[in-house]
C-alpha positions as CSV (number, residue, x, y, z in Angstrom):
1,S,37.7,113.5,176.4
2,N,37.2,111.4,173.2
3,E,40.5,109.9,173.1
4,G,40.6,106.3,172.6
5,Q,36.9,106.1,171.2
6,E,36.1,104.6,167.9
7,I,34.1,106.9,165.3
8,T,31.1,105.8,163.5
9,L,30.0,106.9,160.6
10,I,26.1,106.2,159.2
11,V,25.8,106.7,155.4
12,D,23.0,106.4,153.2
13,E,24.8,106.3,149.9
14,V,28.5,106.3,148.9
15,K,29.7,107.7,145.6
16,K,32.8,108.1,143.8
17,L,34.3,111.7,143.9
18,V,34.6,111.8,140.0
19,D,31.1,111.0,139.5
20,I,29.4,113.9,141.6
21,V,31.6,116.5,138.7
22,F,29.4,114.8,136.1
23,E,25.9,114.7,138.6
24,K,26.6,118.6,139.5
25,S,27.2,119.7,136.1
26,A,24.9,121.8,134.5
27,S,26.6,121.8,131.1
28,L,29.5,120.3,128.8
29,S,31.6,122.6,126.9
30,L,33.0,120.4,124.0
31,T,35.8,121.6,121.8
32,L,36.0,119.5,118.6
33,P,39.6,118.9,117.0
34,Q,40.1,120.8,113.8
35,S,39.9,117.9,111.7
36,A,36.6,116.7,113.2
37,E,34.9,117.7,109.9
38,D,37.3,115.7,107.4
39,E,37.7,112.3,109.8
40,G,34.0,112.1,110.6
41,V,34.7,112.8,114.2
42,M,31.6,115.1,114.6
43,E,29.2,112.5,113.6
44,E,30.9,109.8,116.0
45,V,30.8,112.6,118.6
46,I,26.9,113.4,118.0
47,S,26.2,109.6,118.2
48,L,27.8,109.1,121.5
49,L,26.1,112.3,122.9
50,S,22.8,111.0,121.6
51,K,23.3,108.0,123.1
52,S,23.6,109.8,126.9
53,K,20.5,111.2,127.4
54,G,20.0,113.5,130.3
55,A,19.4,117.0,131.7
56,C,22.9,118.5,130.9
57,S,23.2,121.2,128.2
58,V,25.8,120.8,125.7
59,F,27.8,123.7,123.9
60,I,30.1,122.4,120.9
61,N,33.2,124.6,120.2
62,V,34.3,124.4,117.1
63,E,37.9,126.0,115.8
64,L,37.8,127.5,112.3
65,E,40.5,127.9,110.0
66,N,41.2,131.7,110.5
67,G,41.4,131.4,114.1
68,I,37.9,132.1,114.7
69,E,36.1,129.7,117.4
70,A,32.7,129.2,117.1
71,K,30.4,128.3,119.9
72,V,27.1,126.6,119.8
73,L,24.4,125.6,122.4
74,A,23.3,122.0,120.5
75,E,19.7,122.8,121.8
76,P,18.2,119.3,121.2
77,L,21.0,117.3,122.9
78,R,20.6,117.2,126.8
79,I,23.0,114.5,128.3
80,E,24.1,112.9,131.1
81,G,27.7,112.9,132.0
82,S,29.8,110.1,132.9
83,S,33.5,109.1,133.0
84,I,32.9,106.4,130.3
85,L,31.5,109.2,127.8
86,E,34.2,111.6,128.8
87,T,36.9,109.3,128.1
88,K,35.5,108.1,124.5
89,L,35.2,112.0,123.6
90,V,38.8,112.5,124.7
91,E,39.8,109.7,122.6
92,R,38.3,111.2,119.5
93,G,40.3,114.5,120.2
94,C,37.8,116.3,121.7
95,K,38.7,118.9,124.8
96,V,36.0,118.4,127.6
97,V,34.9,121.0,130.2
98,W,32.3,120.0,132.6
99,N,30.6,123.4,134.0
């Protein structure tokens, strides 16, 4: 019986659970708000993504006026996901899904 005995854990590394989501994601699906073109949001988003270089693919979804959604693989953009990047994208009205 192990009753009354202490359990000892030996770990090599401790990470926040939220950070593991970003590390394990192969792609980011990013939906821009309809106002992105008018308000210069698209330029801000591309600038943010360009500063976060990594191995994660980026798909950009744009909702067009007639209800059609265009999904584009941003081939040259490869990013490293982070909670900071996600927060900045959401603040600009983007929907963020890590896959």
